[in-house]
C-alpha positions in Angstrom: 11.8 126.9 115.0 12.4 128.8 118.2 15.4 128.4 120.4 13.1 126.9 123.1 11.6 124.2 120.9 15.1 123.4 119.5 16.5 123.2 123.0 13.8 120.9 124.3 14.1 118.7 121.1 17.9 118.4 121.5 17.6 117.6 125.2 15.1 114.9 124.5 17.4 113.4 121.9 20.3 113.5 124.3 18.4 111.8 127.0 17.1 109.1 124.6 20.6 108.4 123.1 22.2 108.4 126.5 19.7 105.9 127.8 20.3 103.7 124.8 24.0 103.9 125.6 23.4 102.8 129.2 21.2 99.9 128.1 23.8 98.8 125.5 26.5 98.9 128.1 24.3 96.9 130.5 23.7 94.2 127.9 27.4 94.2 127.0 28.3 93.3 130.6 26.0 90.3 130.7 28.3 87.9 128.8 31.3 89.0 130.9 29.6 87.7 134.0 28.4 84.4 132.5 30.2 81.2 133.1 32.3 81.2 129.9 36.0 81.6 129.3 37.1 85.2 130.2 38.9 85.6 126.9 35.8 84.7 124.9 33.6 87.0 127.0 36.0 90.0 126.5 36.0 89.5 122.7 32.2 89.4 122.7 31.9 92.5 125.0 34.4 94.8 123.3 32.3 95.9 120.3 29.2 96.5 122.4 31.2 98.5 124.9 32.6 100.7 122.2 29.0 101.2 120.8 27.8 102.1 124.3 30.7 104.6 124.7 29.9 106.2 121.3 26.2 106.4 122.2 27.0 108.0 125.5 29.3 110.6 123.8 26.5 111.4 121.3 24.0 111.8 124.1 26.3 114.2 126.0 26.9 116.2 122.8 23.1 116.5 122.2 22.6 117.6 125.8 25.2 120.3 125.4 23.6 121.5 122.1 20.2 121.6 123.8 21.5 123.5 126.8 23.1 126.1 124.4 19.8 126.5 122.6 18.0 127.0 126.0 20.5 129.6 127.1 20.1 131.4 123.8 16.4 131.4 124.4 16.7 132.7 127.9 19.1 135.5 126.9 17.1 136.5 123.8 16.3 140.2 124.0 13.3 141.6 122.2 
């Protein structure tokens, strides 16, 4: 596998996981804006927010790995 294809694959993975994190966070915020007790809403939202944060961190890490592979491809001599 060349650096170019590996870089594009990792960038795609990073964008996909990052988007999943944004969607998860958006869905986590919905119960907090509903007409329920604030304490109950916070308890329901907390695990989803942590999941969204973890997905976002994984997405950023995958984007960084993809960028490194693309830089390696661009600086490859030969």
